[in-house]
One Martini backbone bead per residue (centre of mass of N, CA, C, O) as a GRO file, in nm:
protein
  264
    1MET     BB    1  -3.287   3.730   5.201
    2SER     BB    2  -3.406   3.441   5.271
    3ASP     BB    3  -3.569   3.228   5.412
    4THR     BB    4  -3.568   3.044   5.675
    5ALA     BB    5  -3.480   2.771   5.836
    6GLY     BB    6  -3.493   2.509   5.999
    7PRO     BB    7  -3.397   2.296   6.208
    8TYR     BB    8  -3.120   2.133   6.345
    9PRO     BB    9  -3.163   1.905   6.172
   10SER     BB   10  -3.323   1.792   5.936
   11ARG     BB   11  -3.598   1.591   5.900
   12ASN     BB   12  -3.412   1.370   5.728
   13GLY     BB   13  -3.104   1.400   5.870
   14ARG     BB   14  -2.965   1.600   5.700
   15THR     BB   15  -2.740   1.814   5.602
   16PRO     BB   16  -2.752   2.122   5.543
   17SER     BB   17  -2.773   2.375   5.282
   18PHE     BB   18  -2.618   2.649   5.097
   19THR     BB   19  -2.630   2.930   4.878
   20CYS     BB   20  -2.324   3.100   4.761
   21CYS     BB   21  -2.235   3.230   4.481
   22SER     BB   22  -2.337   2.951   4.341
   23VAL     BB   23  -2.249   2.780   4.603
   24ARG     BB   24  -2.229   2.501   4.783
   25ILE     BB   25  -2.294   2.480   5.142
   26ASP     BB   26  -2.211   2.286   5.407
   27ALA     BB   27  -2.361   2.285   5.739
   28HIS     BB   28  -2.095   2.244   5.915
   29THR     BB   29  -1.929   2.147   6.174
   30LEU     BB   30  -1.650   2.033   6.299
   31GLU     BB   31  -1.766   1.770   6.412
   32SER     BB   32  -1.935   1.682   6.158
   33ALA     BB   33  -1.697   1.688   5.961
   34VAL     BB   34  -1.538   1.461   6.090
   35ASP     BB   35  -1.753   1.248   6.062
   36ALA     BB   36  -1.757   1.259   5.751
   37LEU     BB   37  -1.457   1.183   5.705
   38LEU     BB   38  -1.481   0.900   5.877
   39SER     BB   39  -1.650   0.794   5.684
   40LEU     BB   40  -1.731   0.563   5.453
   41PRO     BB   41  -1.644   0.531   5.146
   42ASP     BB   42  -1.636   0.455   4.837
   43PRO     BB   43  -1.429   0.197   4.723
   44HIS     BB   44  -1.446   0.324   4.400
   45GLU     BB   45  -1.462   0.631   4.519
   46GLY     BB   46  -1.377   0.933   4.567
   47ARG     BB   47  -1.324   1.241   4.756
   48ALA     BB   48  -1.424   1.590   4.761
   49VAL     BB   49  -1.282   1.851   4.971
   50HIS     BB   50  -1.390   2.180   5.052
   51LEU     BB   51  -1.262   2.497   5.161
   52CYS     BB   52  -1.463   2.777   5.215
   53ASN     BB   53  -1.448   3.121   5.112
   54ALA     BB   54  -1.454   3.431   4.993
   55TYR     BB   55  -1.233   3.379   4.783
   56THR     BB   56  -1.343   3.127   4.650
   57LEU     BB   57  -1.615   3.266   4.559
   58SER     BB   58  -1.491   3.495   4.392
   59LEU     BB   59  -1.371   3.300   4.181
   60ALA     BB   60  -1.631   3.138   4.103
   61ARG     BB   61  -1.787   3.377   3.972
   62ARG     BB   62  -1.547   3.393   3.728
   63ASP     BB   63  -1.538   3.056   3.728
   64PRO     BB   64  -1.712   2.803   3.598
   65GLU     BB   65  -1.528   2.559   3.653
   66LEU     BB   66  -1.494   2.596   3.955
   67ARG     BB   67  -1.791   2.601   4.027
   68HIS     BB   68  -1.853   2.316   3.926
   69ARG     BB   69  -1.647   2.163   4.107
   70LEU     BB   70  -1.762   2.248   4.375
   71ASN     BB   71  -2.057   2.132   4.318
   72GLN     BB   72  -1.917   1.831   4.296
   73GLY     BB   73  -1.866   1.803   4.579
   74SER     BB   74  -1.889   1.622   4.867
   75LEU     BB   75  -1.761   1.876   5.029
   76ASN     BB   76  -1.855   2.210   5.158
   77LEU     BB   77  -1.680   2.405   5.376
   78PRO     BB   78  -1.692   2.657   5.630
   79ASP     BB   79  -1.389   2.861   5.646
   80GLY     BB   80  -1.556   3.130   5.678
   81MET     BB   81  -1.717   3.368   5.859
   82PRO     BB   82  -1.910   3.483   5.640
   83LEU     BB   83  -2.055   3.204   5.608
   84ILE     BB   84  -2.166   3.192   5.891
   85TRP     BB   85  -2.334   3.449   5.877
   86VAL     BB   86  -2.510   3.361   5.644
   87GLY     BB   87  -2.627   3.104   5.773
   88ARG     BB   88  -2.758   3.248   6.019
   89ARG     BB   89  -2.944   3.435   5.850
   90LEU     BB   90  -3.090   3.155   5.742
   91GLY     BB   91  -3.121   2.974   6.030
   92LEU     BB   92  -2.830   2.835   6.099
   93ASP     BB   93  -2.766   2.823   6.436
   94HIS     BB   94  -2.537   2.593   6.460
   95LEU     BB   95  -2.337   2.809   6.343
   96GLU     BB   96  -2.062   2.910   6.544
   97GLY     BB   97  -1.826   2.801   6.352
   98ARG     BB   98  -1.570   2.726   6.169
   99VAL     BB   99  -1.399   2.519   5.928
  100TYR     BB  100  -1.083   2.490   6.004
  101GLY     BB  101  -0.823   2.348   5.862
  102PRO     BB  102  -0.632   2.282   6.105
  103ASP     BB  103  -0.858   2.167   6.287
  104LEU     BB  104  -0.953   1.943   6.101
  105MET     BB  105  -0.688   1.789   6.072
  106LEU     BB  106  -0.635   1.733   6.375
  107ALA     BB  107  -0.908   1.598   6.446
  108ALA     BB  108  -0.901   1.367   6.237
  109MET     BB  109  -0.630   1.247   6.328
  110ASP     BB  110  -0.704   1.193   6.615
  111ARG     BB  111  -0.959   1.008   6.570
  112GLY     BB  112  -0.816   0.815   6.354
  113ARG     BB  113  -0.642   0.639   6.542
  114GLU     BB  114  -0.869   0.437   6.634
  115LEU     BB  115  -0.917   0.347   6.312
  116GLY     BB  116  -0.648   0.346   6.134
  117LEU     BB  117  -0.581   0.590   5.975
  118ARG     BB  118  -0.459   0.701   5.659
  119HIS     BB  119  -0.202   0.938   5.562
  120TYR     BB  120  -0.152   1.215   5.324
  121LEU     BB  121   0.093   1.453   5.191
  122HIS     BB  122   0.011   1.736   4.966
  123GLY     BB  123   0.258   1.981   4.937
  124SER     BB  124   0.454   2.233   4.929
  125THR     BB  125   0.753   2.158   5.096
  126ASP     BB  126   0.999   1.968   5.216
  127GLU     BB  127   1.053   2.139   5.467
  128VAL     BB  128   0.761   2.159   5.571
  129LEU     BB  129   0.694   1.853   5.576
  130THR     BB  130   0.902   1.768   5.784
  131VAL     BB  131   0.788   1.943   6.014
  132LEU     BB  132   0.495   1.854   6.002
  133GLU     BB  133   0.528   1.554   6.064
  134ALA     BB  134   0.671   1.592   6.336
  135GLU     BB  135   0.439   1.753   6.469
  136LEU     BB  136   0.217   1.540   6.441
  137ARG     BB  137   0.368   1.317   6.602
  138ARG     BB  138   0.388   1.481   6.861
  139ARG     BB  139   0.077   1.541   6.906
  140LEU     BB  140   0.006   1.237   6.756
  141PRO     BB  141   0.051   0.958   6.868
  142GLY     BB  142   0.021   0.711   6.605
  143VAL     BB  143   0.005   0.843   6.355
  144ASP     BB  144  -0.074   0.757   6.004
  145ILE     BB  145   0.188   0.833   5.787
  146VAL     BB  146   0.250   0.710   5.455
  147GLY     BB  147   0.300   1.001   5.310
  148ARG     BB  148   0.483   1.235   5.088
  149ASP     BB  149   0.466   1.550   4.880
  150ALA     BB  150   0.641   1.796   4.671
  151PRO     BB  151   0.539   1.963   4.428
  152PRO     BB  152   0.563   2.140   4.171
  153PHE     BB  153   0.534   2.489   4.054
  154ARG     BB  154   0.322   2.321   3.864
  155GLU     BB  155   0.202   2.136   3.641
  156LEU     BB  156   0.143   1.822   3.594
  157THR     BB  157   0.230   1.570   3.432
  158ALA     BB  158   0.122   1.277   3.313
  159ALA     BB  159   0.350   1.114   3.447
  160GLU     BB  160   0.319   1.238   3.734
  161GLU     BB  161   0.026   1.157   3.779
  162PHE     BB  162   0.067   0.854   3.751
  163ALA     BB  163   0.274   0.822   3.979
  164LEU     BB  164   0.084   0.924   4.202
  165GLU     BB  165  -0.139   0.722   4.162
  166GLN     BB  166   0.037   0.470   4.221
  167ARG     BB  167   0.118   0.555   4.505
  168LEU     BB  168  -0.169   0.565   4.626
  169VAL     BB  169  -0.254   0.279   4.561
  170GLY     BB  170  -0.024   0.147   4.734
  171LEU     BB  171  -0.081   0.308   5.017
  172ARG     BB  172  -0.383   0.361   5.096
  173PRO     BB  173  -0.517   0.624   5.172
  174ASP     BB  174  -0.784   0.777   5.326
  175ILE     BB  175  -0.627   1.060   5.349
  176VAL     BB  176  -0.571   1.354   5.148
  177TRP     BB  177  -0.369   1.623   5.204
  178VAL     BB  178  -0.415   1.954   5.050
  179GLY     BB  179  -0.146   2.214   4.988
  180LEU     BB  180  -0.188   2.452   4.710
  181GLY     BB  181  -0.404   2.639   4.690
  182THR     BB  182  -0.613   2.874   4.565
  183PRO     BB  183  -0.750   2.670   4.308
  184LYS     BB  184  -0.559   2.424   4.272
  185GLN     BB  185  -0.667   2.226   4.495
  186ASP     BB  186  -0.960   2.201   4.380
  187LEU     BB  187  -0.879   2.072   4.111
  188PHE     BB  188  -0.725   1.831   4.224
  189VAL     BB  189  -0.949   1.685   4.394
  190HIS     BB  190  -1.143   1.649   4.160
  191HIS     BB  191  -0.954   1.476   3.982
  192PHE     BB  192  -0.847   1.246   4.192
  193ARG     BB  193  -1.116   1.111   4.283
  194HIS     BB  194  -1.116   0.939   3.997
  195ARG     BB  195  -0.831   0.766   4.061
  196THR     BB  196  -0.878   0.740   4.381
  197PRO     BB  197  -1.018   0.591   4.694
  198SER     BB  198  -1.001   0.879   4.836
  199THR     BB  199  -0.985   1.149   5.060
  200PHE     BB  200  -0.986   1.484   4.946
  201VAL     BB  201  -0.828   1.767   5.116
  202ALA     BB  202  -0.858   2.116   5.103
  203VAL     BB  203  -0.635   2.314   5.337
  204GLY     BB  204  -0.434   2.511   5.246
  205ALA     BB  205  -0.245   2.663   5.517
  206ALA     BB  206  -0.212   2.427   5.727
  207PHE     BB  207   0.083   2.346   5.693
  208ASP     BB  208   0.207   2.619   5.782
  209PHE     BB  209   0.068   2.642   6.063
  210ILE     BB  210   0.145   2.370   6.199
  211SER     BB  211   0.463   2.402   6.139
  212GLY     BB  212   0.532   2.732   6.161
  213ALA     BB  213   0.588   2.892   5.890
  214LYS     BB  214   0.323   3.037   5.991
  215ARG     BB  215   0.132   3.272   6.138
  216GLN     BB  216  -0.137   3.302   6.335
  217ALA     BB  217  -0.408   3.436   6.417
  218PRO     BB  218  -0.573   3.541   6.654
  219VAL     BB  219  -0.859   3.422   6.781
  220TRP     BB  220  -1.018   3.691   6.796
  221MET     BB  221  -0.987   3.745   6.490
  222GLN     BB  222  -1.114   3.490   6.378
  223GLU     BB  223  -1.399   3.524   6.522
  224ARG     BB  224  -1.428   3.826   6.359
  225GLY     BB  225  -1.313   3.805   6.059
  226LEU     BB  226  -0.975   3.914   6.078
  227GLU     BB  227  -0.752   3.740   5.945
  228TRP     BB  228  -0.696   3.906   5.686
  229VAL     BB  229  -0.556   4.142   5.826
  230TYR     BB  230  -0.317   3.986   5.938
  231ARG     BB  231  -0.213   3.865   5.668
  232LEU     BB  232  -0.182   4.132   5.515
  233ALA     BB  233   0.030   4.259   5.710
  234HIS     BB  234   0.245   4.015   5.647
  235GLU     BB  235   0.141   3.988   5.311
  236PRO     BB  236   0.083   4.232   5.099
  237ARG     BB  237   0.188   4.143   4.816
  238ARG     BB  238   0.045   3.855   4.801
  239LEU     BB  239  -0.261   3.944   4.945
  240GLY     BB  240  -0.392   4.204   4.845
  241ARG     BB  241  -0.581   4.110   4.613
  242ARG     BB  242  -0.728   3.885   4.751
  243TYR     BB  243  -0.870   4.070   4.973
  244LEU     BB  244  -0.959   4.340   4.843
  245VAL     BB  245  -1.095   4.216   4.588
  246GLY     BB  246  -1.231   3.954   4.689
  247ASN     BB  247  -1.420   4.078   4.904
  248ALA     BB  248  -1.575   4.260   4.710
  249ARG     BB  249  -1.682   4.031   4.525
  250PHE     BB  250  -1.840   3.886   4.744
  251VAL     BB  251  -2.041   4.111   4.809
  252VAL     BB  252  -2.153   4.132   4.523
  253GLY     BB  253  -2.248   3.837   4.506
  254ILE     BB  254  -2.465   3.858   4.727
  255ALA     BB  255  -2.632   4.082   4.589
  256HIS     BB  256  -2.684   3.918   4.310
  257ASP     BB  257  -2.681   3.627   4.488
  258ARG     BB  258  -2.890   3.526   4.694
  259PRO     BB  259  -2.896   3.355   4.958
  260LYS     BB  260  -2.988   3.001   5.014
  261VAL     BB  261  -3.170   2.739   5.108
  262ASP     BB  262  -3.171   2.419   5.051
  263VAL     BB  263  -3.367   2.173   4.925
  264LEU     BB  264  -3.428   1.838   5.066
   0.00000   0.00000   0.00000
């Protein structure tokens, strides 16, 4: 690995970042990530926020388009413990835990109540979204969820994209939470950031976990980077290739493209 970085934050006050598998990772903690989400975006340009883990980076190594879109992201947050370990090895000692999608979503919605932030839910199924919205309103009284939609399990047509764009323009959400799965959600947030001035956050399975549609791994497993073992045991057919092949490709990627702290 490369030489270690200086103390956090960097001397010019910016959040440091590091490159892993040729993808920029912004070295945010959960608290600073929420601060960044709640900051005012450009009123004429949306923001794309990606939550990155070993699987995301294993795909990006083999997909130049995905890699390019990730590197064009407004924020690339470390959602996997392996990225926290890489960052700490590089001297970013403030990285004590990952920016986990469900935690980020709940914390941003919680703090956003004081600011009157407007939220929109895009992804999953109508059944999951119904339970998810009810659960969010139960946990966070007063949270402003202005809309939701469960898109079809295929690419949107041009007409459907336009209809969604017009819906978002009319509802004016500050944050659009996107749960479509990787890499579909990462391509979506990159694309739509240029169509409406909202912050689009790709949060993976957060909809399923917060709604209770799927069980989360115990905290002790999450903290030790073993969430993948728990999820693989519960969904071996769907997640087998993702974790067994993806994790191996991530390790190979680190060996071939040594992580380094970006120069600010």
